[in-house]
Each structure stands twice: as C-alpha cells, then as structure tokens.
N, C-alpha and C positions, 0 to 999 in steps of 0.2 A: 425364185428366191425362197430360201428356207425361213420359216417363221422364227422370229428372234427368241421365242421361248421354247425352243425344241432342241433336243439332241438327236441327230439323224445319222445313222450308220448305214452305209450303202456298199454292198459287194464285199464285205469284210472277209479276208482270207488269212489263215495262219497255219504254219506247218512246224512239225518237229522233225528236223532233218528232211528226208524225202517224203515223209508221211504227212499228208494234208489232214489237219484236224478240223479246221473251220473252212467252209466252202460257201462263198457267196451269201453271207448273212446280212439281211436287211432288218433294221430295227429303228423304231422311232419312239422317243419318249418326250412327252410334253411336260412342262412344269405343272404341278398340281395334280399329277396322276401317278398311280402305281401300276407297273407292268410286271407280271410274274413270268419268269423265264424257267421253264420246266423241261424235263426229259430224263432219260436214263443216265446213269453214270458213264462218263467217257464219251459223250456225244459232242462236247465242245463248249459247254456253257461257261465253265471257268476260264478257258482259253479266250473265249470271246470277250469276257469282261476285262481280263488282263490286257488284251490287245487294245480295247477301247481306251483303257487307262494309260496306255503308252508303253507297255512292255512288248517288244517285237519278237515274233516267232517266224523265222525263215524270211524269205523275201516279202511275204505278205501281199496285200492288195486291198483295194477298196478305199473308201473315204469315211472320215468321222468329222462331223461339223456341229458346232454350237451356234445356232443362228446362221449368220453368213460367214462365220469364222471357221476356216479349215484347220483342224488340230490333228490331222492324220499323222503328220511327221513331227509334231511338237514333243518336247521333252515331258516326262511325267510332271515335273514342277510347273511347266507352262500349262499343262492340262488342268492341274489343280487350280491354277490362277484363273483359268477360263471357266471354272465352276463345276468341273466334273471330278468326283472323288470316289475312289474305290475303298470299300471295307472288305478285305479278303477273308476267306474262310479260316477258322481256327483261332479266333480270339488273338489276333496279332497285335498285342499290346506289350509294353515294357513292364514285365511282371515284378521286377525288382524295384521299380519306381512307384511313387504314390499315385493315387487317383488324380490328385491335383496336378502333379508334374506331367502325367500322361496327357491330360487335357491341354495343358499349356503347350506341349509339343505339337499338338494339332494346329496351333496358330503359328507354327514356325515360318510358313510362307508369308505371314503378315507381321513378322517380327519388328519391322520398322514403323508399324502403324501405332496409333494412339493407344497407350496402355489402358486407359479408361475404357476404350472401345472393346479391347480384348477381355477386360474384367467383366464388362457387361455381357459378353458372350458366354463367359464362364457361368455367370449367374443364370443365363438362359438355359444352358445345358443342365445345370443342377435343378432348375425348375422342371425341366422335362423329365429328368431322372433323379428324383429326390434322394435316392439311396446314395448317389455319387456325392452329393453334398454332405451326407451323414458320414461317409467313409473317405472324405477328401484326403486325410492324412494317412490312410492305410496303404500298405503295399498292395498293388493290384493282384499279385500272386496269391494273396490270402482270401480273395473273393471267390464266389461261386462262378461257374462257367457263364451263367446268364448275366451276372453282374459284370463280368469281364467283357461280355459282348456289349453291354450298355456303355462301358468305357470306350470300346472301339468305335461305336457309333458317335458317342459324344466327342471323341477326338476328331472324327471326320467333320462334325458340325462346326468345330472351331475354325475351320478354313472357309466358312460361309459358302457352302456349295449350293449350286442351283440344281444339280443332279447327283444323286447317290446311287452307286452300284454296289449292291450287297450280295456277297457270295455265301450262301448257306448260313445266314445269320442265326437260324434256329437250331443248328446242329449241336447236339449234346447238351441242351439246356432243359431245365424242368418245364413241364407243360404249363404251369401257372405263369412262369416268366416268358414263355412263348407268347401267351395271350397279351401280357403286359407290353412286350416289345412290339408286337404288331399294332397294339393300340397307339403306342407312341409314334410309330411310323405313319400311321394314318393321320395323326395330328400334324406331322411334318408335311404330309401331302396337302392337308387343308391350308397350311401356311404357304403353299406355293412351291414346295420342292418336288421335283420329279424323282421317282424311285424305281429302279429295276431290282427285283429281289429273286434270287435263285433259291428254290425250296424243293426238297425231295418230296414233300407232301403236296400232291397236286390239288387235293380237295381243299386243304388249308390255304394254299397259295391263291387259288381261284376264288375262294370265299372272301379273301381280304383284298384282292386286287381289282383294278378297273378293267384292265385288258391283260391278255396273255399271249405268249409265244411258246410253241413247243419245238424243241430242237431234236433232230434225228439225223444221225450220220453227218454231223457237221453243218447241217442246213436248218433253216426255219421251215418246219413241215406244216405248221398250222398256226394261225394267229386270229385273234378276234376279241370280242367282248366277253368278260368273265361271267359265266352263269352255269346252271346245272348241266344243260346239254353240252356246253363247251367242255365241262369237266369230264363228261363221258367220252367225248371225242378225243380229248387229250390223253386220257387213260388208255384208250384203244391204240393210239400211236405208241405210247410208252411200252405197252404190253405186247405190241406187235400183232394185234388182232384186227387190223384194218381190213 
C-alpha cells in the first residue's frame, strides 16, 4: 500500500512519435520534502513532469499514484483536484491580466467553493510573496521575469496542491530573486507541500533540496540524498565522465 502522503511514479514512459523520450522512470515524492530533478537538456525531465501532470505522449506506460489513488489515466483537471499541480517552464501566466486576476484563475478548479476561503488563500499567497500584494492591480506583463514566476507559483498555490512540479522555475530570473524564490519554496516544504524542482544548476538544486534524481537518456541514472559528494556524482553523469 502506498503511503497516503506520497506521489509515486513507477515505470513512466513517454514518446514523441516512434522516439521514446522517457523510459521506465521511477520517482517518489513525499509531502514536506524537495526533490531536485537534474540532467542535461533533452534527457526527458520536462516530458516526465508533463506526463505526470496528465499530458499524454504516445501510448506511454507506467503508473502515477497519490497515496492509494491511481491518477495515471486521469484528466489534468482531476490530477489538480488530487493535489498534483505543474508550474511549466517559461512564466506561463496571462500577461495581459492583472496579478490579482491571475491568482484568482488559479482557483478555477475550486470555483464553487466558499469565496471567503479563496480570499483567505489569496491573502496567504500575498503573504508568501509580498510583492504580489503590492502589484495586485498591475498587468503581469509589466513585471520582471522573477516576479512573473512568483505569480505562476502563486497561481498554482491557489489550487491548494499537496505536490508541486516546477519545471525550470529559476530560468531567466535575477540571482537575487532566485535566492528569494528558493527561500519561499523551502517555506512551502516546511508547511508540508512536496516539491519536485527541475534546475539546470546542479550545485544550486542539490544545495536547496532534500533528495535528488539525475536523468540520463530518458531514465533515472542516480538518486539519493542531496550533499556535496552527491553533487560531484551528479555532475559526472551530466558531463559524461563516469
């Protein structure tokens, strides 16, 4: 029986046409931990996250479970309702809308819930990211890349996730905001959310995470506890010097 506080991926497969991109990926994420998913470009990290979140590539294979609930064939909407939310790469927000409207859209799956409850969640997000409260009425397109990424994470939090899948959240943002965003993610971990983060910087990712998995050629090549020796081993795989 799967632990009720875990997201467990077993034997995940995904293809583009006849080309297999993800082959037999196994991944476990417990609530209250951060797992770094690292590897070279093109080894299947993004495809893995998209597949977990409900986007299908080819006939696929494997299982995805939240506790004892099998969400392998669930719709993306049902997967969000089960507590698994993807924040894709590239600041995927509605840039012509205000910060406030973007956050409200994150609660779309809960639109029939108590409005006061959703308002309280808005307050929680702006407490976590104060700049979003200050810029609530600004168009998101006028914000910096790092601030837009905060909107994207805040939007995801409005669905009350138990597990967050973050694809390259640090890409293209200023170093000072990278530190701030990681600090906020660690705060979410302390509050019981499980986070998978894809980051091109192995050193940074392993410094901030609890565990790590290295992808190579569509498979998990190495996994373990994040520490200095693990960082060296991960770099060796990515650089192809094993």
